[in-house]
C-alpha positions in Angstrom: 5.6 -8.1 9.0 5.6 -4.9 11.3 4.5 -3.4 8.2 1.5 -5.5 8.0 0.5 -4.8 11.9 1.4 -1.3 11.4 -1.3 -1.4 8.4 -4.4 -3.2 10.7 -3.5 -0.6 13.0 -4.3 2.1 10.8 -7.4 0.1 10.6 -8.9 0.0 13.4 -7.5 3.5 14.4 -9.7 4.5 10.9 -12.8 2.1 11.9 -16.6 3.0 9.9 -14.0 5.4 7.6 -14.6 5.0 3.4 -11.7 3.8 3.3 -10.7 0.5 0.2 -6.6 -1.1 0.7 -5.0 -2.9 -1.4 -2.0 -5.2 0.3 0.1 -6.8 -2.9 2.7 -9.0 -0.9 5.6 -9.2 -3.7 9.4 -11.2 -4.0 12.1 -9.1 -2.8 13.8 -11.0 0.2 15.3 -14.8 0.2 12.4 -15.4 2.4 9.4 -14.2 0.3 9.9 -16.5 -2.5 6.2 -18.2 -1.6 2.7 -17.1 -1.3 2.0 -15.7 2.2 0.1 -18.4 4.5 -2.9 -17.9 5.9 -1.5 -16.7 9.1 0.7 -13.6 7.4 -2.5 -12.7 5.8 -4.3 -12.8 9.4 -2.1 -10.0 10.8 -4.7 -7.5 8.0 -7.9 -8.6 8.6 -10.3 -5.7 8.4 -13.1 -5.9 6.0 -11.9 -3.1 3.7 -8.3 -4.6 3.2 -7.6 -7.1 0.4 -4.4 -8.8 -0.6 -2.7 -10.2 -3.5 0.2 -12.2 -3.8 1.9 -10.1 -6.9 4.8 -12.8 -8.1 6.0 -11.2 -10.4 6.1 -8.1 -9.5 4.4 -6.6 -12.1 3.2 -3.9 -9.9 6.3 -2.6 -9.0 8.0 -2.9 -12.5 4.6 -0.4 -13.4 5.5 2.1 -10.7 9.1 1.8 -12.2 11.4 -0.9 -11.0 14.2 -1.1 -13.6 16.0 -3.7 -11.3 16.7 -4.8 -7.5 17.9 -1.8 -6.0 14.5 0.3 -7.9 11.9 -2.5 -6.3 8.5 -1.1 -5.2 7.8 -2.2 -1.7 7.6 -1.9 2.0 5.8 1.5 0.8 1.8 3.0 1.4 0.7 4.6 -1.6 -2.0 6.5 -1.6 -5.4 7.7 -3.8 -8.0 10.4 -4.3 -11.9 9.2 -4.3 -12.1 8.7 -8.6 -8.9 8.0 -9.4 -8.4 5.2 -11.4 -5.3 3.9 -13.8 -5.1 3.6 -16.9 -2.3 2.0 -19.3 0.9 3.6 -19.0 1.9 5.1 -15.7 0.1 5.1 -12.6 -1.4 8.1 -12.1 -0.1 10.6 -9.2 -0.9 9.6 -5.5 -2.1 11.9 -2.1 1.1 10.0 -0.9 3.6 7.2 -2.1 6.3 6.8 1.6 7.7 3.8 3.5 8.6 2.2 4.7 5.0 1.2 5.9 5.7 1.0 10.2 7.9 3.7 9.9 4.8 6.5 8.3 2.0 5.7 10.2 1.2 9.1 10.9 2.1 10.2 7.2 -0.3 7.0 6.3 -2.9 8.0 8.1 -3.3 12.4 7.2 -3.4 10.9 3.5 -6.1 8.7 3.9 -7.5 12.2 5.4 -7.0 14.2 3.2 -8.0 11.6 0.2 -11.6 11.7 2.1 -11.6 14.6 1.6 -11.1 15.1 -2.1 -7.8 16.9 -2.0 -5.9 15.0 -4.0 -2.7 17.2 -4.0 0.4 15.6 -2.7 0.7 15.3 0.6 4.8 14.9 0.8 7.3 13.6 -1.6 
């Protein structure tokens, strides 16, 4: 839940910026086997944010999950403007770091980089 709160804080900090955030909730911990509740979803209330329940961890698998140790979760992944996904491996992000709560400054810096049109990797 700290990650959700961190995302909401970033969205408030970046009010008025033309960004879209996609939050995917997925079952990872023993407590995650149901879709997030309305209360959980309300933790991120910014209208530029879209939240989805990925019960089968399809995105994690597309990003390299092969077993429990390689699950992609609690991550910030930022893409530049105009980047689109096609079949196969996901495109290269501006940044991919985590856990979300611990990388807020990198998240904001990557958003600014993406807004500026520079898609060179910021870190990792």
